[in-house]
N, C-alpha and C positions, 0 to 999 in steps of 0.2 A: 444396492437399491435403498437400504435403510438410510445411508448417508445422503442420497439424493432427496429422499422424502424429508429428511431433517432440514436440508438446505432450503428446499422449496417452502416448507412450512414456516421456518424461522425468518427467512428473508422476505417472504410474503407479508408476514405480520409486521416486520420492521418497516417495510416499504409503505404499508398502509398507515402506520403510526407516524413515520417521519416525513411522508410526502407533504402534508399540510403544515407540520410544525418545524421542520428543518429544511427539507429539500427545496420547497418553493421559496421560502424567505431567503435562503442562501443564493439561489439562482437569481433572484431579483437584485440582491446586493452586488453580486458579481457583475451582472449586466449593467447596473447603474454606475459602478465605480471605475470601470476600465473598458477600453475598447476591445471588441472581440467577442467570440462566442461564449456561452455559459459553460459548456463542457469542453474538456480537453480529451481528445481521442488519440490513441497511439497504438501501433501494431505490437502485439505480443504473441508469443508462441505458447499454445495450450496443449491439452492432452493429445497424445499421439502426433505431436508436432503440427497440429492444426493451428493456423494463424487466426487471430481474432483481434478486434479493436477493444481496448480497455477504456473504461470511462472514469473520469474524475472531474470534479469541479475545476475549472481553469484557475490556476493560481499564479500564472506567469503571463507576460506580455504575449500577444499573438506571434506565431511562428517562432516560439522560443527555441525549439530544437535546432532550427536552422541558424540561430544566432549564437548558440553556445553548446551544441551537442545534447546527448541524451541525459548525461549525469548532471544532477543539481548539486552545487558546491556551496557550503556555508551560507554566507549572506549574499547569495546570488542576486545580482542587480536586476535580473529578469523577473524576479518575484514581485508581485504587486503588494500593496499594503494589506489589502484584504486577504490576499493569498498567504501571507505570512501567518496570519491568525488561523486560517483554515488548515495549513500544514501543521502548525503547532498542536492543534486540537485533533488532527487527523480527520476532520470533517470533510476534507476534500475527497476522501475515499468513499464516501457514502453512495455515490452513483454506481459503484461496483455491485450494489445490490441488483442492478439491472443485469449485469454480467452473470450473477449467480442465478437469477430467475430464468434466463434464457439458456443456461447450461454451459456457458463458456468457463465459468469459475465455480468454486465451492466456497463456503464461508471460511473453511480452514484448508490449507494446502500450500505447497511451495509457491512463493510469489512468482508471477509470470515475468519472464525476462524478454528483453528486446531481441529480435532475430540475430543481431550481430554477435551477442554474447552466447546465445545458444549454439551458434555455429562454431565458436571457439572451443566449446566444451561439449560437443555433440555426443560423445560416448557416455559422459555422465548423465546427460539429459535423456538418454534412451531408457534409463531406469527411472529417473524422476518423473518424466512425462507419461508414465503409465497411470498417473492419478491426475485429477484436475488441479490446476493452480488455484490458489486461494486468496482471500482478502487479507488473512493474517496467517502467520506460521511462526515456527521457532526462530527463524532468521529475522523476522520483523521485530520480535521481542528483543533480540540481541543487538540489532543494528537500528534501533528506533531513532538514534541520533546520527545516522549515516552521513547526512549532508554536512554535519559539523566535522566529523572525522575526515571526510574528503577535503573539506575546506582547509584543514590543517596540514594536508599532505603536500609535498613539493610537486609531485606529479599525480593528480587525482585519478587519472585514467589508469595509471600503473598500479596505484594503491588499490583500486577497485578490482582490477583483473587478477592481480597477483596475490592479494591478501584477503580482501573482503569476499569476493565471489567464490573462491575455493571453499571458504568456511560456510558460505550459504549453501553450496552444493552438498557439503557433508551433512548439514542439518536437513536439507531437503531429502537426501537419500535415507536418512534416519527416519524421517516422517513416512516416506513411501513404504518402508519396510514394516513400520509399526502402526500404520493408519487404522484407526478404529473410532467409533463414536465416543468412547470414553476419553481417548486422546484428544479428539476435537473439542470436547467440552472443557477439558483441562486447559487447552491453549486459549480458548475463548475467555475463560475465567481469568487467566494470567494477563491477557490483553486488556480486559476491562480494569483489572487491578492496577496495572502499570499506567494506564491512561489517567486513572483517578489519583494514583500515587504521585505522578509528576506534578500534580497541583497541590497536594496536601502539604509538602514541605514549605512552599511559599506562604500558604495560609498560616502555618505554624509560626514561621519566622515573623510574619506581619503581626501576629498576636503577641509574640515576645517583645517586639519593638514598641508595642503600645502599653506594656506593663511597666 
């Protein structure tokens, strides 16, 4: 109950703040710069194996999953110019605040997977899906450059199923067993620090180049 109240209060405030400052401007840019809808919707498996539609800003061409599957790999040609920026800054994930508000997701929790992968590891997910999936988690922090890793693999699908996903499952189980408000706050703080840290080295390098 405390976790749900925390999710509602924080996501509610974030939505009110970001709606006019980020959500609306990004929606307009996405619509004006490429053909297709503003939002990307895709089926995911949530708590107690209940299916729901996850929301993101569309960063790829229309019908991208039909053109190249679920996994996004490296410099995927399906990604739009604006989409690359949104993915790099993680701003494409902002519409998931809607998923949090309606109860499909939590701010922190195991990242929701596509049904095909849940079916492959159904026994593992019986433990993991006792909690709501989240916008960020331990696996999101470890694999924030996942598309780059997959882009370097000879067989991206095999790399994901045999190496990356099993580690994600391990971290998801760890979270499900230790879930608490303090753990959530720590993961949120690490997420913010990583997002900021990914930009600081570039600024530092630029400053050095100018000296």
